[in-house]
N, C-alpha and C positions, 0 to 999 in steps of 0.2 A: 545514431549506431545504439547497438544494442550488446548487454552482456556479452550475451549468447552466440555474439557472432565471429567466425574467422578474423575478422578485421580489427577487430578489439581484443579478443583472446592473442592474438600471434603478432600483431605490428603494433598496434595502440599501446597495449598496457607492458611489453615489454621495453618499450622504447621509454613509456613513463617512469616506469623503474629504474632502470638508465641513468638516465639524465636528471631524477632525484635523488639517490645516494650517490653520483659523480661529484655532487657541485656540493659548498657548504652552504651551511645549515640558513644564513642568511636569505639565501639564493631559492630555499625550496618551495616559500609559498608562492611567490613568481613564476616557478615553474607550474605547483601545481594550476594554479591559476590560468594559465597558457593552454596550457592541455587540457582544462574541464570547458574553457571556453570553445576548442577545437570540438572536445567534444560533440558537444551540443550543435555547434555550426556545423559539423557532418551531416547531419539531414534536416537542419532550420535554420540555414545560412540568413534567408531572407527575415526571418524574425527575433536573428541574437539581438537585434537591436530594441525590440521590446526587455528583453535580460536584462542590456546595458541599460535601460533607462530604468528600470525598476531600482537598480543597483546604485546609479547615481542618486535618483528621487530621495531614496531612504535612507540614504548618506547623510543628505544636506538633513532630512526631518530630524536622524535622529541627533545631530550638531545642533540643530534651534534647541529641539527639546530638552536638552544636554544642557545648553548654555542657559535656559530658562531656568531650569531646576537650580543651577550653581547661584543664582541671584534671586531666593526667593522675593527678595520686595520687589520682584516686578509683578509679585499677583500669580492668579490660577486662570484669567480671563486669558492669556496671551500660550499658555500652557494647555490649556484645552481646544484654544483652537488650532496651533501646531498638531496636536494630537487627532481633530476631528479632520484637519486635511491631509492626514499623515493616510488615515484608514479610509476617508472616502476615495482618495488618488488610487491605494491598493485592489482597495472593493470593485472601484469603477474601472481600473485595468482589467482585471479577472472578469467582471462583467460585461464591459464590450466585447473582449476574445471570446468569452465562451458562450455566453447567451445570447448576443446579438440576432444568429440566425433563429436562434430557439423563439426570442422572443418578435420577430417580424416574421416568422412561419406561423405563429398562435395567430397574432394580429391578421395573419393574409388567411387563414381560415374563416377567422370570426368574420372578416368581410365580406369573405364569398359566399358566408352560409347566410347572411342579412339582404344578400342580394348588389354587394357593392365590387366593383372591379379590385381585383390585388393588385399591391403597388410592387413596382417593381424595386428590387432591392440587390445591391450587391452582397455575393455572401465572402463572407472573416473565415479565412482560415485560422484554425485553434495551434498555437503554439505548445510544441509537447509538454508538458509539464507545468504549466502555466499553473494549474491549481496548486501544486508542493509551491516552487520557490513564491508567489505570493503570499504563503500563508507563513515561509519563513519569514519573507520581510513584516508581516503584520506582527508574528513573532517578537522582533527583532524593535519594531519604533515602541510596542507593548511595555516592552521587561524596560527598555530605557525609562519609559514614563513612569511604571510604577519603581522605578529606582532599582529593579529587581540586577542590572546591569549598566556600566556606564555606556555613555555613547561611545563606539569607535571610532577615535580620533585619525585611525591606519587605516584608509578607504581600501588598501590593499585585503585586510585583515576581514572586512565588510562582505569584499566582493568576492573573497574565497569562501567565504558562509555561504552564501549566496550560491554560488556559483559551482560549488565543491562537486564534483561529477558523483560520486558515488550515489549523494541523494537530491542529486536536481532533478530529472525526469520522473522519478515513479518515488520519492520516499528513501526512507523513513522521514517524516517529519521532524525535526531535530530544531529544538528550540535554541535560541542564540545564547541564553546565559547556561544550557547543555555545554556547550562548545567553546563560550569566549575564554575562557583561559588556554583553552588548546589551539588553537590560533595563534597563540604568539607563544608558547613554550607546550613541546610535549612532548616525550620519549619515545624513541624508536628503538627495537632490539632485534635480535634474532628471534627470540620467544614468542614477542608479541607480533614479528611477521609472518613464520609461520603457521600461528594459529589463525593470524587471518586468511592465507594460500587454504586451510583446512573446512573456515568457515566459507572462504568462496567457494570452495569444490564441492561442499553439502548444496549448498545455491543452485550452480550450475546442475547439478544431479537430479534438484527436483525440478527446475524448469524441464531440464531436454529431456530427462529420462522420462520423467511420470506427467508433468502439467502439458506436454505439446502433445504424447498418444493421446490424453485425456481427451484434450481440445477439438482434436483433429474428428475422434467420434462425439464430439457436442455439437460441431458444424455440420458434419452430415445428417443426425438426427435432427436439431433444430432446422435443418432444408425439408425437412419433411411435411407434405402439406399435412396440418395438423389432424384431419378427417380421417386419413390413413396411420396415424400412428396408435400401436396397443399400448396398453400400461406398461409391460414390461419394456418397450422400445425406450416411452417417455419418463421413467421411470430411472433408466440406464442413462438415460440425457442426460437429467437433472444432478445425481448422482456424481456421473463424472462433470460437469458441470462445478461442481461442488467442492471434488477434489481439484480440477484444473485450476478454479480460482485461487484457493488455498495454496497449492504448489509453485503456480507462476509468479503469488504476490508474494508468498514466504519466501520463497525460492530467490527472490529482485530483492529482499530485505537482506537475506543471509550474505548474499554477493556484496552486495552494497556494507556490508557490517564487516563482513573480513575486507575489504578494498578500504575501509577507513582505517583497517587497523593496519595494514602492509604501510600507511604513512603515518602512523603513530595515534591516529583517531579513536578514541570509544565512543561509540553510538548505544544509546539506551535500545536493549530487546523492541520489534516490532510485531511480535505475534506468539504466545504462550499455548497451545495447542489447543485453537477454540472449539473444536468439535467433541471435545470428553466434557464440556460446556453440560450445566444440567437445569442453565434456565438462561432466558434472553441476557438479566441483568448480566452472568458472570460471561458471556459468549462476547458482549462488550469490554467484558476486561481483561479478553484476550486475543480479542481480534482487532486486527490495525490498531494496536495500540497507543500509537504514537499521536495520529485522530482523534482517535477518543478522547484522549487526554488532552488533546488541543482544542477540541468543542467545549470540556469542561472546565476547562482554566481560563479560557477568553471568552466563552459565549455561555456557558452553564451556569457558573459560580456571579457574573456579572448580573445576570437576570433575576438574580437569587436564589438561586440553586434549591437545594432544599428547604431553607432556614423561611420561604414564606409557607404561605396557607397551604393545603392540601390541593384544593382546584388552581392555584397560582403553579405549583411546582410539577401540574398535568403538565399544564398552558408551557412553561418553558421543556418540559421535555421534548413536547411535541414539535416545538420551534427547531430546536433543537436537531430533531432528525430531519424536521421537513429540509432546514437548509443542509445538514447530512448528504442526503438525498440527492438536495441539487447542486451540492459540490461535484458528486460523483458522475453527473452528465447531465446535459442539457434538453432533460426529456422527462415528461410527464410521468413514464414509468419507472424512472427513477424518483422522483417524490414521491410516487405509489410504497415504493418499496422503503423509504427512510419513513414515511408514518406508520406502514407496517410495521417496523421494527418500534417506531415510538410506540404506538397503540398496543404493544405487547410488554414494554417497558412499562408505559402507564398501568395496564390490567397486572402487573406483578408487583406494584408498590400497592397495590390493594386487596382485598381479602382472597382474591383469587393466591396473589402470592405465597400468603400463608398455606392454602390449601396445597399449594405447590413443593411447599418443603417439610411438607409431612408425608407426601408421598413418598413409593420406594425409589430408590435412585434410578436403577435401568426405567422407571416410566419417566420421571424427569428429562434422564438422558433422553429416549425418546419421541420425548415431546418438543425438546427443543432442536432435535436435527430435524423432524420433519416441519417446524416451523420457519430453520434456517432455511430449508430446502423451496419451500413454495416460494419463500420471498427471491430465492434465487432467478425463480421462474420470468417475475418480474423485472430483476434487474437484467436478465439475459435475453427477454422478448424485445423484439424493437416496439410493438404495439401492446395496447391494451387488448386488441380484438385477439393478437395471435398469444398471450399468456395465459387470456380466459379459454382458448381453446385447449392450449396444451395441459392447463389445468384438470380440464376436463378430459383431457384422454388417460392422466393417469387415473383418476377415480374410476373410468370409464371400463368397469370388468367386464361387463357383459359385450365388449367389444368382440369381432373375430380374430381370433390371432394367427390368422393364416389369410397372404393377402401380399402386395406385390413387397410391403416391409415388411421384415421379419427379424426376432431379437437375434437368430443367431448369423444374419448377415453384419453383423454389427461388433458383438462379441466374439471377441476374436480371441484367441488363445493368449496372443500376444496381450490384447486388451484386459483378458481375465488377471495374466498375470501382474498386469500394470496395477491393478485397482485392489487387488488384493496389497498387493505390498503399499500402495497410497494409504490404505485404511488402517493397517499396520502403523505408518507410518506418521499417521495424523494423532494418534496414539503415545505418548511417554514410552516405548517399549522399548527404547536405544537408550533412553538413559538408565531406566530401571536395570538394563542389560550390565550397564556398565560400571554402576555402582555395586549389583551384583560380585562381579570379577574382581571389583578393586577391591571387596572386603575378601575374596578369598587370596587376594595376592598380599594385602596387607597382615592375613592373619600369620604369614611367616611360614605355617607348618606346610605348606607343599611346593612354594616356590619362593626361592632366592631372592632378597629385594631388586639384586645389580639384576639377574637374568629376568625377572617379571618386568624392569624397565627397560630391558633392551627387547623384548616382547611385545610389549604394550607399543613402542615407538616403531617396531619394525611394521605391527599391524595397522598402526597410524598411516601411516607413510603410503603402505598398498592400498590402503584404504584409497586414499587422495591421489593415488595414481591411478588408479582404474576408474574412479570417478571421473577422471579428465580423460581420460582414455578412450572409453564407453562414451562420453558425451563429447566428444568430438569426432568419436564414429560416424554418432546419429546427427550429428549436424552438417558432416560431409554428406550424407545420402538423403537427407529428408530436408527438402526446401518449408517445409511449417513451422514458424518460429516466433510466432507473437508475443508481445507481451501485453496485456490484458490492460493493466494501470498505464499504460503509453497513451490509452486514449483519454486520461482523466489531468 
C-alpha cells in the first residue's frame, strides 16, 4: 500500500483516524500497531514474518543487553557478545534478503567467464522497506548498548517503533532515542492534527503533481537507445530524474512526517533544499538527512571519523559511502554512485575544498549540481554500459539534433510547467514569501491582526483542499504512481 493510493487515502487512513480517536489513550498504540501491520501486509503478506522476526529478536536483544548493563559485575565480555550477536543478526537478515541474488549473480558471472558452469540458485524476494526497518532495529540495540536509551520492557512499544507505518517502508530513519518517550506519552491536539494534514497535503502534491510527471518522462527517455539520444534529450532526462527523485522521496518524507503528527509523533526533518547546496559536503547535510546522520553516528564516528590521520579519515569516508551506495541497492552501479560521492567528499577535504570555498557562489552551485546530476546517471542506469553511453550522449554536442527522437516529443507544455514549478520549489522561495507576508502582516500598518489571521487561515485551508483535490484527480486519471525508494 502506498500513501498516494486511493485505498490508503479513502479507506485505510479514515478508518485508522476514526478508530484511533474513538478509543481511550491506553488502546491507541495497539490500534496503530495493528493498522501498521495491515499496511505492511497489504502488499507483503508472505514476508511480514520477516518484520515480526526482526521485532521479536531485537526486543530480546534489548532485554539481554539492558539486563547486563544493570549488573556491571558481569563484565564487558557478555555485553559485547550480546551486542555483536544483535548486529550480526540484523545485518545478516538485511544481507540475505537484499544481497543474496546480487552475490549469486556476481558469482555466476565470474564462473561463466572462467569457463565453469553457472550455479542453479533460488531467487529471493526483497521485502519492501527492509533497509529501513533493519536500520531502525540497529539504532535501537546500539542506543541501548550505549546507554542512550533504556531497553524497552514493553514489547508493544518496540513493535510500534519498528512497524509504525508512516516510516516503515521508506523512512525517514527515526532513531529510537528520538521517539522513545513519545511511544508512551505524546500530545495530540487539533493544532497538531491540522498541521499534519497540511504537511501530508504538501507531500502528496509533491509526489503526484511533480514527481510522477517527471518520472514518466524519465522512463521514456531512459528507454531510448543511447546511440539515438541527443544532448538535449539526455539533459532533460537527467534533470527530470533529479527532480523526480527529490520530489518523490521528500514528498514521501513530508507525508510520513504529516501522518506522524496526526497521531501525536514528532519526526525530524529529512530534507532541507539540497539543490541549493554549494558543495557536496553541504549536499549531504541537506539530502536524506536521517540516513546521513545514521551513517555518521553509527559508522563514521566509530571508525574514527575525522579524529584520526588524514589518510584514515579519507578511508573512513570511502568506506561509509561504499556502504551507503550498497545500502541503496544490490548493484555495482549503486556502489559506484556511493564511491563517486565519497571521492568528491575526500577531494573537498583537500586543497580542492579550499579553492572551491573561494569561488563565486554561483560557480560553486553549478559545480554541485553538475556533480550530483552526473551521479544520478549512475543511480538511474541499470548497467555501467548504459550509464557510460548516457553520459556520452550528454556531452556529445556534435550529434545530430534531428531523428526518430527529438526534444519536442518529450518536452511538452505540461512538462515545461512541471519542471519550472519543480525548480522554483526546490529553492526556499515559498518560506521566503511566507516570511515577507508575515512581516507585512505583523507590521500592523496594512492589516488588522484579526483580519490577517483569518485571511492566513483561509489561504492555508484553500491550499490544502486544492492540493488534495488536484492530487486525487491526477490519481484518478493516471496509473503511473511508483515510489522510487520502495526498492530500497
